[in-house]
BASETOR-388232 format. One record per atom (N, C-alpha, C): chain; residue number from 1; atom name; x, y, z. Coordinates in steps of 0.2 Angstrom, whole numbers, plus 5000, padded with zeros to 4 digits. Example, Ala and Ser with C-alpha at 12.3 -4.5 7.8 and 13.67 -1.06 7.14 Angstrom:
BEGIN
  unit  pos  site     x     y     z
     A    1     N  5066  4972  5039
     A    1    CA  5062  4978  5039
     A    1     C  5066  4984  5039
     A    2     N  5064  4989  5035
     A    2    CA  5068  4995  5036
     A    2     C  5064  5000  5039
***
This chain:
BEGIN
  unit  pos  site     x     y     z
     A    1     N  5354  5189  4935
     A    1    CA  5351  5196  4936
     A    1     C  5344  5195  4932
     A    2     N  5339  5197  4935
     A    2    CA  5332  5196  4932
     A    2     C  5332  5201  4926
     A    3     N  5334  5207  4926
     A    3    CA  5334  5212  4921
     A    3     C  5337  5209  4915
     A    4     N  5343  5206  4915
     A    4    CA  5347  5204  4910
     A    4     C  5344  5198  4907
     A    5     N  5341  5193  4911
     A    5    CA  5337  5187  4909
     A    5     C  5331  5190  4904
     A    6     N  5328  5195  4906
     A    6    CA  5322  5197  4903
     A    6     C  5325  5200  4896
     A    7     N  5330  5204  4896
     A    7    CA  5332  5207  4890
     A    7     C  5335  5202  4885
     A    8     N  5339  5197  4888
     A    8    CA  5342  5192  4883
     A    8     C  5336  5188  4880
     A    9     N  5331  5187  4884
     A    9    CA  5326  5182  4881
     A    9     C  5322  5186  4875
     A   10     N  5323  5192  4874
     A   10    CA  5320  5196  4869
     A   10     C  5325  5196  4862
     A   11     N  5331  5193  4863
     A   11    CA  5335  5193  4857
     A   11     C  5332  5189  4851
     A   12     N  5332  5192  4846
     A   12    CA  5328  5189  4840
     A   12     C  5322  5193  4838
     A   13     N  5319  5196  4843
     A   13    CA  5313  5200  4842
     A   13     C  5314  5205  4836
     A   14     N  5309  5206  4831
     A   14    CA  5310  5210  4826
     A   14     C  5303  5214  4825
     A   15     N  5304  5220  4823
     A   15    CA  5298  5224  4821
     A   15     C  5295  5221  4815
     A   16     N  5288  5222  4815
     A   16    CA  5284  5219  4809
     A   16     C  5279  5224  4807
     A   17     N  5279  5226  4801
     A   17    CA  5283  5224  4796
     A   17     C  5290  5227  4796
     A   18     N  5295  5225  4793
     A   18    CA  5302  5228  4793
     A   18     C  5301  5236  4791
     A   19     N  5306  5239  4795
     A   19    CA  5306  5247  4794
     A   19     C  5300  5251  4796
     A   20     N  5296  5248  4800
     A   20    CA  5290  5251  4803
     A   20     C  5291  5254  4810
     A   21     N  5295  5252  4814
     A   21    CA  5296  5253  4821
     A   21     C  5289  5251  4824
     A   22     N  5286  5246  4821
     A   22    CA  5280  5243  4825
     A   22     C  5282  5237  4829
     A   23     N  5282  5238  4835
     A   23    CA  5285  5233  4840
     A   23     C  5282  5233  4846
     A   24     N  5281  5228  4850
     A   24    CA  5278  5228  4857
     A   24     C  5281  5233  4862
     A   25     N  5287  5235  4861
     A   25    CA  5290  5240  4866
     A   25     C  5287  5247  4865
     A   26     N  5286  5248  4859
     A   26    CA  5283  5255  4857
     A   26     C  5275  5255  4860
     A   27     N  5272  5249  4858
     A   27    CA  5265  5249  4860
     A   27     C  5264  5250  4868
     A   28     N  5269  5246  4871
     A   28    CA  5269  5247  4879
     A   28     C  5270  5254  4881
     A   29     N  5276  5257  4878
     A   29    CA  5277  5264  4881
     A   29     C  5273  5269  4879
     A   30     N  5270  5269  4873
     A   30    CA  5265  5274  4871
     A   30     C  5258  5272  4873
     A   31     N  5256  5266  4875
     A   31    CA  5250  5264  4877
     A   31     C  5245  5263  4871
     A   32     N  5248  5262  4865
     A   32    CA  5244  5261  4859
     A   32     C  5249  5259  4854
     A   33     N  5246  5255  4849
     A   33    CA  5251  5253  4843
     A   33     C  5253  5259  4839
     A   34     N  5259  5260  4838
     A   34    CA  5262  5265  4834
     A   34     C  5267  5262  4829
     A   35     N  5268  5266  4823
     A   35    CA  5273  5264  4818
     A   35     C  5275  5271  4815
     A   36     N  5280  5270  4811
     A   36    CA  5283  5276  4807
     A   36     C  5290  5278  4810
     A   37     N  5293  5282  4806
     A   37    CA  5299  5285  4807
     A   37     C  5300  5289  4814
     A   38     N  5295  5292  4816
     A   38    CA  5295  5296  4822
     A   38     C  5295  5291  4828
     A   39     N  5295  5285  4828
     A   39    CA  5295  5280  4834
     A   39     C  5301  5275  4834
     A   40     N  5307  5278  4834
     A   40    CA  5312  5273  4835
     A   40     C  5312  5270  4842
     A   41     N  5314  5264  4843
     A   41    CA  5312  5261  4849
     A   41     C  5318  5258  4854
     A   42     N  5324  5260  4853
     A   42    CA  5329  5258  4857
     A   42     C  5328  5259  4864
     A   43     N  5326  5265  4866
     A   43    CA  5324  5268  4873
     A   43     C  5318  5264  4875
     A   44     N  5313  5263  4871
     A   44    CA  5307  5260  4873
     A   44     C  5309  5252  4875
     A   45     N  5313  5249  4872
     A   45    CA  5316  5243  4873
     A   45     C  5319  5242  4880
     A   46     N  5324  5247  4881
     A   46    CA  5327  5247  4888
     A   46     C  5322  5248  4894
     A   47     N  5318  5253  4893
     A   47    CA  5313  5255  4898
     A   47     C  5308  5249  4899
     A   48     N  5306  5245  4894
     A   48    CA  5302  5239  4894
     A   48     C  5305  5234  4898
     A   49     N  5312  5233  4897
     A   49    CA  5315  5228  4901
     A   49     C  5316  5229  4908
     A   50     N  5317  5235  4910
     A   50    CA  5317  5237  4917
     A   50     C  5311  5236  4920
     A   51     N  5305  5238  4916
     A   51    CA  5299  5238  4919
     A   51     C  5297  5230  4920
     A   52     N  5298  5226  4916
     A   52    CA  5297  5219  4916
     A   52     C  5301  5216  4922
     A   53     N  5307  5219  4924
     A   53    CA  5311  5217  4930
     A   53     C  5308  5220  4936
     A   54     N  5303  5224  4936
     A   54    CA  5300  5227  4941
     A   54     C  5305  5233  4944
     A   55     N  5308  5236  4939
     A   55    CA  5313  5242  4941
     A   55     C  5310  5247  4937
     A   56     N  5309  5253  4940
     A   56    CA  5306  5259  4936
     A   56     C  5312  5264  4934
     A   57     N  5312  5266  4928
     A   57    CA  5316  5272  4927
     A   57     C  5312  5278  4927
     A   58     N  5312  5282  4932
     A   58    CA  5308  5287  4933
     A   58     C  5311  5294  4931
     A   59     N  5308  5299  4929
     A   59    CA  5310  5305  4927
     A   59     C  5315  5305  4921
     A   60     N  5314  5301  4917
     A   60    CA  5319  5301  4911
     A   60     C  5316  5303  4904
     A   61     N  5309  5305  4905
     A   61    CA  5306  5308  4899
     A   61     C  5299  5306  4899
     A   62     N  5297  5300  4900
     A   62    CA  5290  5298  4900
     A   62     C  5288  5294  4906
     A   63     N  5282  5293  4907
     A   63    CA  5280  5290  4914
     A   63     C  5283  5283  4914
     A   64     N  5284  5280  4909
     A   64    CA  5286  5273  4909
     A   64     C  5294  5272  4908
     A   65     N  5297  5278  4906
     A   65    CA  5304  5277  4905
     A   65     C  5306  5283  4900
     A   66     N  5310  5281  4895
     A   66    CA  5312  5286  4890
     A   66     C  5312  5283  4883
     A   67     N  5311  5287  4878
     A   67    CA  5312  5285  4871
     A   67     C  5317  5289  4867
     A   68     N  5318  5295  4870
     A   68    CA  5323  5300  4866
     A   68     C  5330  5300  4870
     A   69     N  5335  5297  4867
     A   69    CA  5341  5297  4870
     A   69     C  5344  5304  4872
     A   70     N  5344  5309  4867
     A   70    CA  5346  5316  4869
     A   70     C  5343  5318  4875
     A   71     N  5336  5317  4876
     A   71    CA  5333  5320  4882
     A   71     C  5335  5316  4888
     A   72     N  5335  5310  4888
     A   72    CA  5337  5305  4893
     A   72     C  5344  5307  4896
     A   73     N  5349  5308  4891
     A   73    CA  5356  5310  4893
     A   73     C  5356  5317  4896
     A   74     N  5352  5322  4893
     A   74    CA  5352  5328  4896
     A   74     C  5349  5329  4903
     A   75     N  5345  5324  4905
     A   75    CA  5342  5324  4911
     A   75     C  5344  5318  4916
     A   76     N  5350  5316  4915
     A   76    CA  5353  5310  4919
     A   76     C  5352  5312  4926
     A   77     N  5354  5318  4929
     A   77    CA  5353  5319  4936
     A   77     C  5346  5318  4939
     A   78     N  5341  5318  4935
     A   78    CA  5334  5317  4937
     A   78     C  5333  5310  4938
     A   79     N  5336  5305  4935
     A   79    CA  5334  5298  4935
     A   79     C  5340  5293  4936
     A   80     N  5346  5296  4936
     A   80    CA  5351  5291  4937
     A   80     C  5358  5294  4939
     A   81     N  5363  5290  4938
     A   81    CA  5370  5293  4940
     A   81     C  5375  5290  4934
     A   82     N  5378  5295  4931
     A   82    CA  5383  5292  4926
     A   82     C  5389  5289  4930
     A   83     N  5391  5283  4927
     A   83    CA  5396  5279  4931
     A   83     C  5402  5278  4925
     A   84     N  5408  5277  4928
     A   84    CA  5414  5276  4923
     A   84     C  5415  5269  4923
     A   85     N  5413  5265  4928
     A   85    CA  5414  5257  4928
     A   85     C  5407  5254  4928
     A   86     N  5405  5252  4922
     A   86    CA  5398  5249  4922
     A   86     C  5398  5243  4925
     A   87     N  5391  5241  4927
     A   87    CA  5390  5235  4930
     A   87     C  5384  5232  4926
     A   88     N  5384  5225  4926
     A   88    CA  5378  5222  4922
     A   88     C  5371  5225  4923
     A   89     N  5368  5227  4918
     A   89    CA  5361  5230  4919
     A   89     C  5361  5238  4918
     A   90     N  5367  5241  4918
     A   90    CA  5367  5248  4918
     A   90     C  5365  5250  4911
     A   91     N  5363  5256  4910
     A   91    CA  5361  5259  4903
     A   91     C  5367  5262  4900
     A   92     N  5368  5260  4894
     A   92    CA  5373  5263  4890
     A   92     C  5370  5267  4884
     A   93     N  5373  5273  4883
     A   93    CA  5371  5277  4878
     A   93     C  5377  5278  4873
     A   94     N  5376  5278  4866
     A   94    CA  5381  5279  4861
     A   94     C  5380  5285  4857
     A   95     N  5386  5288  4856
     A   95    CA  5387  5294  4852
     A   95     C  5391  5292  4846
     A   96     N  5388  5290  4841
     A   96    CA  5391  5287  4835
     A   96     C  5396  5293  4832
     A   97     N  5394  5299  4832
     A   97    CA  5398  5304  4828
     A   97     C  5402  5308  4833
     A   98     N  5403  5306  4839
     A   98    CA  5407  5310  4844
     A   98     C  5405  5317  4844
     A   99     N  5399  5319  4843
     A   99    CA  5396  5326  4843
     A   99     C  5392  5328  4849
     A  100     N  5393  5323  4854
     A  100    CA  5389  5324  4861
     A  100     C  5381  5324  4860
     A  101     N  5379  5321  4854
     A  101    CA  5372  5320  4853
     A  101     C  5371  5312  4853
     A  102     N  5368  5310  4858
     A  102    CA  5368  5303  4859
     A  102     C  5362  5300  4855
     A  103     N  5364  5294  4851
     A  103    CA  5360  5292  4846
     A  103     C  5356  5285  4847
     A  104     N  5359  5282  4852
     A  104    CA  5356  5275  4853
     A  104     C  5358  5273  4860
     A  105     N  5354  5267  4862
     A  105    CA  5355  5265  4869
     A  105     C  5354  5257  4870
     A  106     N  5356  5255  4875
     A  106    CA  5356  5248  4876
     A  106     C  5357  5246  4884
     A  107     N  5358  5240  4885
     A  107    CA  5359  5238  4892
     A  107     C  5366  5234  4892
     A  108     N  5370  5236  4897
     A  108    CA  5377  5233  4897
     A  108     C  5376  5226  4900
     A  109     N  5380  5222  4897
     A  109    CA  5380  5215  4899
     A  109     C  5386  5213  4903
     A  110     N  5392  5214  4899
     A  110    CA  5399  5213  4902
     A  110     C  5404  5215  4898
     A  111     N  5410  5216  4902
     A  111    CA  5416  5218  4898
     A  111     C  5419  5212  4895
     A  112     N  5421  5212  4889
     A  112    CA  5424  5206  4886
     A  112     C  5432  5207  4884
     A  113     N  5435  5213  4887
     A  113    CA  5442  5214  4886
     A  113     C  5443  5218  4879
     A  114     N  5450  5220  4879
     A  114    CA  5452  5223  4873
     A  114     C  5448  5230  4872
     A  115     N  5446  5233  4877
     A  115    CA  5442  5239  4876
     A  115     C  5435  5238  4873
     A  116     N  5432  5232  4874
     A  116    CA  5426  5230  4871
     A  116     C  5421  5227  4876
     A  117     N  5415  5228  4875
     A  117    CA  5410  5226  4880
     A  117     C  5404  5223  4876
     A  118     N  5400  5219  4879
     A  118    CA  5393  5217  4876
     A  118     C  5388  5220  4879
     A  119     N  5383  5222  4875
     A  119    CA  5376  5225  4877
     A  119     C  5371  5221  4873
     A  120     N  5365  5222  4876
     A  120    CA  5359  5220  4873
     A  120     C  5355  5226  4871
     A  121     N  5353  5226  4864
     A  121    CA  5350  5233  4862
     A  121     C  5344  5231  4857
     A  122     N  5339  5236  4858
     A  122    CA  5333  5235  4853
     A  122     C  5334  5240  4848
     A  123     N  5331  5238  4842
     A  123    CA  5331  5243  4836
     A  123     C  5338  5243  4833
     A  124     N  5342  5238  4832
     A  124    CA  5348  5238  4830
     A  124     C  5349  5232  4824
     A  125     N  5354  5233  4821
     A  125    CA  5356  5227  4816
     A  125     C  5363  5228  4814
     A  126     N  5366  5223  4811
     A  126    CA  5373  5224  4808
     A  126     C  5372  5228  4802
     A  127     N  5375  5234  4802
     A  127    CA  5374  5239  4796
     A  127     C  5370  5244  4797
     A  128     N  5366  5244  4803
     A  128    CA  5361  5249  4805
     A  128     C  5361  5249  4813
     A  129     N  5366  5253  4816
     A  129    CA  5367  5252  4823
     A  129     C  5361  5255  4827
     A  130     N  5358  5260  4824
     A  130    CA  5353  5264  4828
     A  130     C  5345  5263  4826
     A  131     N  5344  5260  4820
     A  131    CA  5337  5259  4818
     A  131     C  5337  5253  4814
     A  132     N  5339  5247  4816
     A  132    CA  5340  5241  4812
     A  132     C  5334  5236  4813
     A  133     N  5329  5238  4818
     A  133    CA  5323  5234  4818
     A  133     C  5323  5227  4822
     A  134     N  5329  5226  4826
     A  134    CA  5329  5219  4829
     A  134     C  5332  5220  4836
     A  135     N  5331  5215  4841
     A  135    CA  5334  5215  4847
     A  135     C  5340  5210  4846
     A  136     N  5346  5213  4848
     A  136    CA  5352  5209  4847
     A  136     C  5357  5210  4853
     A  137     N  5362  5205  4853
     A  137    CA  5368  5206  4858
     A  137     C  5373  5209  4853
     A  138     N  5376  5215  4855
     A  138    CA  5381  5218  4851
     A  138     C  5387  5219  4855
     A  139     N  5393  5219  4851
     A  139    CA  5400  5220  4854
     A  139     C  5401  5227  4852
     A  140     N  5403  5231  4857
     A  140    CA  5404  5238  4856
     A  140     C  5411  5240  4860
     A  141     N  5414  5246  4857
     A  141    CA  5420  5249  4860
     A  141     C  5418  5254  4866
     A  142     N  5422  5255  4870
     A  142    CA  5421  5259  4876
     A  142     C  5421  5267  4874
     A  143     N  5423  5268  4867
     A  143    CA  5424  5275  4865
     A  143     C  5417  5278  4864
     A  144     N  5416  5285  4865
     A  144    CA  5410  5288  4864
     A  144     C  5404  5285  4867
     A  145     N  5404  5283  4873
     A  145    CA  5398  5280  4876
     A  145     C  5398  5283  4883
     A  146     N  5392  5283  4886
     A  146    CA  5392  5284  4893
     A  146     C  5387  5279  4896
     A  147     N  5389  5277  4903
     A  147    CA  5385  5272  4906
     A  147     C  5381  5276  4912
     A  148     N  5375  5274  4913
     A  148    CA  5371  5277  4918
     A  148     C  5368  5271  4922
     A  149     N  5368  5272  4929
     A  149    CA  5365  5268  4934
     A  149     C  5358  5271  4936
     A  150     N  5353  5269  4934
     A  150    CA  5346  5272  4936
     A  150     C  5346  5272  4944
     A  151     N  5343  5277  4946
     A  151    CA  5342  5278  4953
     A  151     C  5338  5272  4956
     A  152     N  5334  5269  4952
     A  152    CA  5329  5264  4955
     A  152     C  5332  5257  4954
     A  153     N  5338  5256  4951
     A  153    CA  5341  5250  4950
     A  153     C  5342  5246  4956
     A  154     N  5341  5240  4956
     A  154    CA  5342  5236  4962
     A  154     C  5347  5230  4961
***
């Protein structure tokens, strides 16, 4: 699947300088170079990957996709369909505190058993799940997550 090939090819990309949120995905989604705490980029990474695969995530917050997980989740009906059985390439949103406020996002890769799956995520790290500054493959549990299949997914 082209989308996953593109996302997986980005593994190892890091923001520069560290802790700046200065990364090409933000430059792409905002149309200019940005940095600072107000520019977390997990959603920009997901949106960039979809765009590079020639798949649009429309009506999720910004013209090119989304950057705010809470907004994207609140408006799922405008851009996708929540699914209970994810397929490779579906968008996953994480609610770390189980408070219905979604904190992070990535792209579902595959189920790996024992209530666990793999995803590729931007702006993550071991020890900082939501603002770690790198693109990584992560192993996650199925608890406190939702999966969305964008309307434009092919």
